[in-house]
RODO-2510 file (C-alpha; in nm, 4 decimals, decimal comma):
residues 324
     n   res          X          Y          Z
     1     m     7,9186    17,1283     9,3824
     2     e     7,6795    17,0449     9,0999
     3     f     7,9175    16,7949     8,9369
     4     i     8,0858    16,6372     9,2405
     5     s     7,9781    16,2716     9,2771
     6     v     7,8887    16,1359     9,6207
     7     p     7,8468    15,7717     9,7396
     8     y     7,4744    15,7990     9,8059
     9     v     7,1482    15,6778     9,6541
    10     r     6,8569    15,9187     9,6133
    11     l     6,5147    15,7582     9,6668
    12     s     6,2130    15,9479     9,5361
    13     p     5,8450    15,8695     9,4639
    14     g     5,8259    15,6417     9,1599
    15     p     5,5582    15,5492     8,9060
    16     m     5,2443    15,3588     9,0050
    17     f     5,0769    15,0719     8,8224
    18     d     4,7119    14,9640     8,8300
    19     v     4,7241    14,5842     8,8627
    20     l     4,3587    14,5646     8,7521
    21     g     4,4385    14,7595     8,4367
    22     e     4,6589    14,7074     8,1331
    23     s     5,0225    14,7515     8,0402
    24     d     5,0985    14,8024     7,6705
    25     g     4,7473    14,6855     7,5832
    26     t     4,7653    14,3604     7,7822
    27     p     4,6052    14,3034     8,1258
    28     v     4,8599    14,3229     8,4065
    29     i     4,7001    14,0114     8,5598
    30     t     4,5611    13,7371     8,3355
    31     i     4,3846    13,4361     8,4898
    32     e     4,2812    13,1114     8,3211
    33     g     4,1229    12,7963     8,4604
    34     a     3,8660    12,9704     8,6806
    35     e     3,5775    13,2121     8,6435
    36     v     3,7012    13,5706     8,6341
    37     y     3,4708    13,8444     8,7623
    38     p     3,4591    14,2110     8,6553
    39     t     3,6351    14,4665     8,8740
    40     n     3,6137    14,8410     8,9194
    41     g     3,8211    15,1125     9,0793
    42     l     4,1991    15,1398     9,0781
    43     l     4,4322    14,9065     9,2692
    44     e     4,7817    15,0445     9,2289
    45     m     5,1217    14,9195     9,3344
    46     t     5,3716    15,1879     9,4284
    47     t     5,7417    15,2087     9,3481
    48     v     6,0532    15,4041     9,4367
    49     s     6,2790    15,5703     9,1806
    50     e     6,6514    15,5346     9,2535
    51     r     6,9371    15,7507     9,1357
    52     g     7,3012    15,6949     9,2265
    53     g     7,4838    15,3891     9,3558
    54     p     7,4940    15,1069     9,0993
    55     f     7,2658    15,3070     8,8683
    56     g     7,5086    15,5930     8,8005
    57     d     7,6643    15,8898     8,9733
    58     l     7,4712    16,1061     9,2164
    59     t     7,5934    16,4641     9,2351
    60     l     7,6335    16,6555     9,5575
    61     f     7,3708    16,9002     9,4313
    62     e     7,1191    16,6165     9,3784
    63     a     7,1952    16,4804     9,7246
    64     f     7,1615    16,8250     9,8832
    65     t     6,8245    16,8976     9,7209
    66     g     6,7100    16,5499     9,8233
    67     w     6,7971    16,6157    10,1865
    68     l     6,5731    16,9237    10,1717
    69     d     6,2742    16,7357    10,0238
    70     p     6,0575    16,5510    10,2816
    71     d     5,9411    16,3060    10,0136
    72     v     6,2979    16,2067     9,9217
    73     s     6,5526    15,9984    10,1125
    74     v     6,9268    16,0114    10,0493
    75     v     7,0958    15,6975    10,1779
    76     p     7,4614    15,5844    10,1753
    77     t     7,5108    15,3365     9,8914
    78     a     7,6813    15,0904    10,1280
    79     i     7,3578    15,0511    10,3259
    80     l     7,1618    14,9377    10,0197
    81     y     7,4173    14,7499     9,8080
    82     p     7,7337    14,5429     9,8610
    83     a     8,0548    14,7041     9,7436
    84     d     8,1222    14,6914     9,3680
    85     t     7,7634    14,5932     9,2796
    86     s     7,7104    14,6798     8,9135
    87     g     7,3958    14,8287     8,7664
    88     d     7,3264    14,5049     8,5795
    89     e     7,3669    14,2999     8,8982
    90     a     7,1355    14,5284     9,0946
    91     q     6,8787    14,5241     8,8157
    92     q     6,8884    14,1438     8,7893
    93     a     6,8516    14,1031     9,1656
    94     g     6,5499    14,3334     9,1584
    95     a     6,3969    14,1423     8,8683
    96     d     6,4444    13,8109     9,0512
    97     q     6,2775    13,9538     9,3618
    98     f     5,9892    14,0837     9,1513
    99     s     5,9377    13,7431     8,9882
   100     d     5,9482    13,5714     9,3270
   101     s     5,6957    13,8211     9,4679
   102     q     5,4548    13,7372     9,1854
   103     e     5,4725    13,3655     9,2589
   104     k     5,4187    13,4232     9,6303
   105     a     5,1245    13,6506     9,5500
   106     r     4,9744    13,3855     9,3238
   107     i     4,9985    13,1117     9,5865
   108     a     4,8698    13,3309     9,8713
   109     a     4,5769    13,4611     9,6651
   110     l     4,4691    13,1191     9,5379
   111     r     4,4759    12,9863     9,8926
   112     e     4,2803    13,2912    10,0136
   113     v     3,9951    13,2178     9,7711
   114     g     3,9971    12,8431     9,8444
   115     e     4,1613    12,7143     9,5263
   116     p     4,3688    12,3945     9,5698
   117     v     4,7411    12,4648     9,5397
   118     a     5,0285    12,2169     9,5425
   119     t     5,3777    12,3638     9,5660
   120     k     5,7293    12,2826     9,4479
   121     p     6,0615    12,4546     9,5197
   122     w     6,2313    12,6351     9,2337
   123     v     6,5822    12,7719     9,1946
   124     v     6,5940    13,1494     9,2351
   125     e     6,9734    13,1830     9,2364
   126     v     7,2815    12,9619     9,2041
   127     l     7,5961    13,1035     9,3633
   128     e     7,9119    13,1162     9,1557
   129     d     8,1701    12,8464     9,2379
   130     s     7,9092    12,6502     9,4350
   131     p     7,8615    12,2727     9,3914
   132     a     7,5452    12,3394     9,1902
   133     a     7,6922    12,6130     8,9673
   134     d     7,7170    12,4046     8,6485
   135     l     7,4236    12,1741     8,7204
   136     l     7,1277    12,3846     8,8359
   137     k     6,9934    12,7033     8,6749
   138     h     6,7640    12,9885     8,7690
   139     g     6,4074    12,8738     8,7019
   140     d     6,4615    12,5007     8,7579
   141     v     6,1606    12,3424     8,9312
   142     i     6,2734    12,0736     9,1766
   143     l     6,0668    11,7548     9,1776
   144     s     6,2675    11,5293     9,4104
   145     v     6,5971    11,5184     9,5994
   146     d     6,7701    11,1926     9,6886
   147     g     6,4589    11,0010     9,5854
   148     k     6,2268    11,2063     9,8058
   149     q     5,9542    11,4261     9,6561
   150     v     5,9767    11,7840     9,7815
   151     s     5,7067    12,0475     9,8175
   152     g     5,8992    12,3484     9,9443
   153     p     6,2378    12,5050    10,0254
   154     k     6,2372    12,4058    10,3923
   155     q     6,1901    12,0371    10,3128
   156     m     6,4592    12,0463    10,0437
   157     s     6,6972    12,2335    10,2736
   158     r     6,6523    11,9706    10,5452
   159     i     6,7478    11,6947    10,3010
   160     i     7,0565    11,8804    10,1774
   161     r     7,1751    11,9835    10,5219
   162     g     7,1044    11,6414    10,6697
   163     a     7,3093    11,4658    10,4016
   164     g     7,6280    11,6291    10,5304
   165     p     7,9275    11,7271    10,3159
   166     g     8,0507    11,4937    10,0434
   167     a     7,7122    11,3338     9,9719
   168     r     7,6066    11,2760     9,6119
   169     l     7,2419    11,3764     9,5797
   170     p     7,0367    11,2848     9,2718
   171     i     6,7970    11,5686     9,1858
   172     d     6,4995    11,5359     8,9529
   173     l     6,3907    11,8678     8,8047
   174     r     6,1876    12,0333     8,5322
   175     r     6,3631    12,2865     8,3086
   176     d     6,1870    12,4697     8,0267
   177     g     5,9052    12,2143     8,0373
   178     e     6,1344    11,9096     8,0164
   179     d     6,2083    11,6670     8,3005
   180     r     6,5725    11,5814     8,3636
   181     s     6,8022    11,4519     8,6375
   182     v     7,1332    11,5774     8,7732
   183     s     7,3635    11,4602     9,0501
   184     v     7,5215    11,7153     9,2840
   185     v     7,7860    11,6577     9,5522
   186     t     7,7377    11,8587     9,8698
   187     v     8,0124    12,0542    10,0453
   188     a     8,0427    12,1722    10,4048
   189     n     7,7904    12,4369    10,5046
   190     p     7,9608    12,7726    10,5810
   191     d     7,7533    12,8041    10,8989
   192     d     7,8134    12,4474    11,0223
   193     p     8,0757    12,2220    10,8596
   194     e     7,8869    11,9096    10,9613
   195     l     7,5889    12,0025    10,7424
   196     g     7,5543    11,9765    10,3648
   197     y     7,5422    12,2760    10,1304
   198     l     7,4714    12,3341     9,7601
   199     g     7,4894    12,7139     9,7318
   200     i     7,1407    12,7788     9,5948
   201     t     6,8525    13,0084     9,6866
   202     l     6,5058    12,8569     9,6580
   203     g     6,1548    12,9901     9,6084
   204     v     5,8178    12,8191     9,5770
   205     i     5,6127    12,7685     9,2618
   206     a     5,2451    12,6740     9,2594
   207     d     5,0954    12,3759     9,0812
   208     s     4,7288    12,4607     9,0322
   209     p     4,4658    12,4229     8,7601
   210     v     4,4299    12,8008     8,7861
   211     t     4,7078    12,9846     8,6025
   212     v     4,7974    13,3454     8,6750
   213     d     5,0250    13,5432     8,4446
   214     f     5,1661    13,8903     8,5046
   215     n     5,2491    14,1467     8,2390
   216     l     5,4592    14,4251     8,3840
   217     d     5,8149    14,5001     8,2748
   218     d     6,0987    14,7144     8,4067
   219     v     5,9914    14,6908     8,7708
   220     g     6,1997    14,5288     9,0439
   221     g     6,1900    14,4340     9,4096
   222     p     5,9595    14,2273     9,6313
   223     s     5,7156    14,4894     9,7591
   224     a     5,4263    14,4475     9,5123
   225     g     5,3212    14,1130     9,6617
   226     l     5,0277    14,2448     9,8655
   227     i     4,8757    14,4432     9,5777
   228     f     4,9244    14,1596     9,3285
   229     s     4,7513    13,9223     9,5725
   230     l     4,4550    14,1559     9,6157
   231     g     4,4267    14,1961     9,2393
   232     i     4,4024    13,8190     9,1955
   233     v     4,1493    13,7900     9,4792
   234     d     3,9365    14,0670     9,3257
   235     k     3,9312    13,8959     8,9862
   236     l     3,8456    13,5545     9,1337
   237     t     3,5606    13,6623     9,3619
   238     p     3,2165    13,8069     9,2831
   239     g     3,1359    14,1550     9,4027
   240     e     3,3422    14,4694     9,3831
   241     l     3,6296    14,4669     9,6290
   242     l     3,7255    14,8287     9,5691
   243     d     3,3746    14,9769     9,5427
   244     d     3,5080    15,2107     9,2711
   245     r     3,7781    15,3534     9,4997
   246     f     4,1396    15,4420     9,4192
   247     v     4,3427    15,2169     9,6493
   248     a     4,7215    15,2015     9,6549
   249     g     4,9618    15,0085     9,8697
   250     t     5,2775    14,8110     9,9219
   251     g     5,4065    14,5115    10,1144
   252     t     5,5778    14,1812    10,0571
   253     m     5,3697    13,8640    10,0599
   254     d     5,4681    13,5171    10,1743
   255     y     5,3127    13,1871    10,0722
   256     d     5,0864    13,1813    10,3773
   257     g     4,9435    13,5291    10,3216
   258     r     5,1575    13,7251    10,5669
   259     v     5,2454    14,0837    10,4747
   260     g     5,6063    14,1913    10,5285
   261     r     5,7903    14,5172    10,5881
   262     i     5,9332    14,7025    10,2883
   263     g     6,1711    14,9875    10,2126
   264     g     6,0883    15,3298    10,0739
   265     i     5,7433    15,3561    10,2279
   266     v     5,7676    15,7346    10,2699
   267     q     5,8247    15,7706     9,8951
   268     k     5,5429    15,5263     9,8160
   269     m     5,2911    15,7052    10,0382
   270     a     5,3933    16,0346     9,8788
   271     a     5,3386    15,8901     9,5297
   272     a     4,9946    15,7625     9,6306
   273     k     4,8952    16,1023     9,7683
   274     q     5,0270    16,2853     9,4609
   275     n     4,8343    16,0564     9,2258
   276     g     4,5006    16,0822     9,4074
   277     a     4,4679    15,7591     9,6068
   278     v     4,2135    15,7719     9,8895
   279     l     4,3364    15,4646    10,0786
   280     f     4,6859    15,3221    10,1222
   281     l     4,7517    14,9700    10,2520
   282     a     5,0838    14,9430    10,4347
   283     p     5,2624    14,6603    10,6153
   284     a     5,2027    14,6748    10,9897
   285     g     5,5785    14,6264    11,0221
   286     n     5,6283    14,9753    10,8779
   287     c     5,4129    15,1503    11,1377
   288     d     5,7102    15,3401    11,2798
   289     e     5,7548    15,5177    10,9451
   290     v     5,3821    15,5483    10,8779
   291     v     5,3265    15,7419    11,2013
   292     t     5,5947    15,9976    11,1186
   293     g     5,5735    16,0053    10,7383
   294     a     5,2118    15,9607    10,6233
   295     p     5,0949    16,2563    10,4101
   296     d     4,8040    16,4645    10,5342
   297     g     4,4753    16,3617    10,3747
   298     l     4,5787    16,0042    10,2894
   299     q     4,4195    15,7249    10,4929
   300     v     4,6968    15,4736    10,5641
   301     v     4,5833    15,1351    10,6963
   302     p     4,8405    14,8908    10,8374
   303     v     4,7753    14,5227    10,7651
   304     e     4,9431    14,2024    10,8761
   305     t     4,7853    13,9499    10,6384
   306     l     4,6179    13,9239    10,3001
   307     a     4,2961    13,8157    10,4717
   308     q     4,3013    14,1292    10,6875
   309     a     4,3649    14,3542    10,3866
   310     r     4,0764    14,1895    10,2029
   311     a     3,8472    14,2387    10,5025
   312     v     3,9426    14,6067    10,5220
   313     l     3,8468    14,6582    10,1578
   314     e     3,5258    14,4582    10,1965
   315     g     3,4339    14,6638    10,5026
   316     t     3,3851    14,3597    10,7244
   317     i     3,6312    14,4901    10,9866
   318     d     3,7200    14,8334    11,1166
   319     p     4,0450    14,9537    10,9575
   320     p     4,3333    14,9046    11,2020
   321     t     4,5616    15,1953    11,2857
   322     c     4,9263    15,2272    11,3805
   323     p     4,9975    15,2829    11,7504
   324     v     5,1215    15,6338    11,8197
***
């Protein structure tokens, strides 16, 4: 039984990272272009450790012991990953999500503290064999499409879809600090053949006099957005947001400051409890799992927005609770 492989992924509490601290001697969050205030306390993002699936074989013994551990989940690989996903592909997808979560956190946090932010769409992924496959690259910042300046993915998508199939669209972009132009011919959209399609996934990048850089390697996924945002807010505002507390949490962040549901919250709450956190910020969308899986002795506060999470830490509102 010990050596028999099974098609499952074992999810267990992973390492935590203080976004107000340092990684390899460098601050996790570095800000330039604005006054940065001192912080105190610990503000830690939580993670999930995975074993099995694209990351190697999971034995029946490991799965069995995981089923017996309330802090561990054992999930069929097919639920988490498409068939034949390699470890490298899964790792790259996680890294792309992590990078995108940092940019969303930066935009949401700067807006939360009143800093002016202009936005541009950027290329997160280019699908193989798509019209854009040899013309656009991951990281390209899009300046204009078909002569129209664009400020976000929705606007760019409307232009592409509205052009219909067979349209040649000039695209001005910035790649590695250099401006250049390409021309891409649309094809029929898989969801509606009358609409145009380029086969790209877009994110948003901020254009602001305030720069925010992140220094944290070997972490993937989108769920650190809320904690990254709060770390930026804490550094850019006077006063002590944490009041010397150990706060942990999780949650995706969108450009408008909304907190989104995440996976692995049971493992993340367990990690926070094991490491000594006194308060855990969770997405309100995960309340179903919070009610049944929160560890005894850990205060778990559900939040819907960055502004609400900030108010909870500042003590200007009563902490919300999950409905039972």
